C-alpha positions in Angstrom: 0.0 0.1 0.0 1.1 3.5 -0.9 2.2 5.7 2.2 -0.3 8.3 1.7 -3.1 5.6 1.6 -1.5 4.6 5.2 -2.3 8.1 6.1 -5.8 8.4 4.8 -6.4 4.7 6.2 -5.5 5.7 9.8 -7.5 9.0 9.9 -10.8 7.2 8.5 -10.8 8.9 5.2 -13.9 6.5 3.5 -12.4 6.6 -0.1 -9.0 5.5 1.2 -9.9 2.9 3.7 -8.4 -0.7 3.5 -11.9 -2.4 4.0 -15.3 -1.6 2.3 -17.3 0.8 4.3 -20.6 -0.7 5.4 -23.5 -0.5 2.8 -25.4 1.8 4.5 -22.7 3.6 6.5 -23.8 1.9 9.8 -21.2 2.3 12.6 -22.5 1.8 15.7 -21.8 4.4 18.7 -20.3 3.1 21.6 -22.9 3.5 24.6 -20.4 5.5 26.8 -20.6 8.2 24.3 -24.0 9.0 25.1 -23.6 8.3 28.7 -21.1 11.0 28.8 -23.3 13.4 26.4 -26.0 13.1 29.2 -23.4 14.6 31.7 -22.9 17.5 29.5 -26.4 18.4 28.3 -29.7 18.5 29.5 -32.6 17.5 27.1 -36.1 17.4 26.2 -38.0 14.4 27.7 -39.0 13.6 24.4 -36.1 12.3 21.9 -36.0 11.2 18.6 -33.3 8.7 17.5 -33.9 8.9 13.7 -30.9 6.5 12.9 -31.2 4.1 15.7 -29.5 1.1 14.3 -29.2 -1.5 16.9 -30.4 0.7 19.9 -26.9 1.6 21.4 -27.9 5.5 21.6 -31.6 4.7 22.4 -31.1 2.2 24.9 -28.7 4.7 27.0 -31.3 7.2 26.5 -34.3 5.0 27.9 -32.3 3.8 30.7 -32.1 7.8 31.8 -36.1 8.0 31.5 -36.3 9.7 28.3 -39.4 9.1 25.9 -37.3 7.8 23.0 -38.6 7.4 19.4 -36.5 5.1 17.7 -36.6 4.7 13.7 -34.0 3.6 10.9 -34.3 3.1 7.3 -32.8 -0.5 7.9 -34.3 -3.4 9.9 -31.7 -3.9 12.4 -33.8 -5.5 15.0 -34.5 -2.6 17.2 -36.8 0.3 16.6 -39.5 0.9 13.8 -37.7 0.0 10.6 -38.6 1.5 7.1 -38.4 5.2 8.3 -36.4 7.2 6.0 -35.9 10.4 7.9 -34.7 12.6 4.9 -38.1 11.6 3.0 -40.7 11.8 5.9 -43.2 14.7 5.4 -43.6 15.3 9.2 -44.1 19.2 9.8 -42.4 19.1 13.1 -41.4 17.2 16.2 -42.2 18.2 19.5 -38.7 17.5 21.6 -34.9 17.0 20.7 -33.0 14.9 18.2 -30.1 13.0 19.0 -28.5 10.5 16.8 -24.9 9.2 14.7 -26.4 9.5 11.2 -24.8 7.9 8.3 -21.6 10.0 7.8 -22.3 10.7 4.0 -25.9 11.9 4.8 -25.0 13.9 7.9 -25.7 17.4 6.7 -28.7 16.3 5.2 -29.7 14.8 8.8 -28.8 18.1 10.8 -30.8 20.3 8.0 -33.8 18.4 8.4 -33.8 17.8 12.1 -33.2 21.7 12.4 -36.2 22.2 10.3 -38.6 20.0 12.3 -37.9 20.9 15.7 -39.4 24.2 17.7 -37.1 27.0 18.6 -35.1 26.2 21.7 -35.0 22.5 20.9 -31.8 20.6 20.4 -30.1 18.5 17.8 -27.3 16.3 18.9 -25.1 14.4 16.2 -22.1 12.2 17.0 -19.8 12.7 14.4 -16.1 12.6 13.3 -14.2 15.9 14.2 -13.5 16.5 10.7 -16.9 17.2 10.2 -16.0 20.7 10.8 -14.4 21.1 7.6 -15.7 21.5 4.1 -16.8 24.4 2.0 -20.4 23.0 1.8 -20.6 22.9 5.5 -19.4 26.1 5.9 -22.5 27.5 4.8 -24.5 25.4 7.2 -22.5 26.7 10.3 -23.2 30.2 9.0 -26.8 29.8 8.7 -27.5 27.5 11.4 -24.5 28.1 14.0 -23.3 24.8 16.4 -23.9 26.1 20.0 -21.2 23.7 21.4 -18.8 21.1 20.1 -17.8 18.6 22.8 -14.3 17.0 21.7 -13.6 13.7 23.1 -10.2 14.0 24.7 -10.0 10.1 24.6 -11.0 8.1 21.5 -14.7 6.6 21.6 -15.5 3.7 19.5 -17.8 3.5 16.3 -18.4 -0.1 15.5 -18.9 -1.2 11.8 -22.1 -3.0 11.7 -22.6 -3.0 15.5 -19.8 -5.6 15.9 -18.2 -4.3 18.9 -16.1 -7.6 19.5 -14.5 -7.3 16.1 -14.1 -3.6 16.3 -13.0 -3.2 20.0 -9.8 -1.5 19.4 -9.4 2.1 19.8 -10.4 4.0 16.8 -8.0 6.3 15.0 -10.8 8.7 14.5 -11.7 11.5 16.6 -15.4 12.1 17.4 -17.4 14.9 18.8 -21.1 15.8 19.9 -22.2 18.6 17.8 -25.0 20.5 19.6 -27.5 22.7 17.7 -30.1 24.8 19.5 -32.6 26.1 17.1 -32.5 29.8 16.9 -29.1 30.0 18.7 -27.2 32.8 16.4 -24.1 33.1 18.9 -20.7 31.9 18.5 -19.6 28.3 18.8 -18.4 27.1 22.1 -15.5 24.3 22.0 -15.1 22.0 25.1 -13.3 18.7 25.9 -14.9 15.8 27.6 -13.6 12.3 28.4 
């Protein structure tokens, strides 16, 4: 393998990875990431986990007493399957939205989530830190400023197909919780956790 390819593989660049990416971009969130989020932010009692996968985020939220609506496009044995979050015609959601979206559609998930929640409600997305870069996303950040980015100081793991036994090693990719509050118009606050 070429030296440059090794570098891109280590940082998790999808078009340079050794292994094929999961067809529907399903990389489950380590439950610890959601436990840590709940120590950082307060949320509405109603939460929609709109890319629930196998329930790794939803189960933690439910354990903490939240009313969680869990949906996913693909049936992975948890939540309501066959729900395409990006195509539904819902006018608004009465609560907050927390998810780890398919990375290739993360901007679309954020825009849809912000469209359907009320002012003052939150969108929390677990994403690689490099989500902060990109010309297309720059416009998103200008029109919908992120309120807080919580960068994980220790690496948290996302497991391909939810297989934490096979992918139990520390990730080479740095993750963060990105928090939007609809209607927020200030500077982005950068904090570290974990």
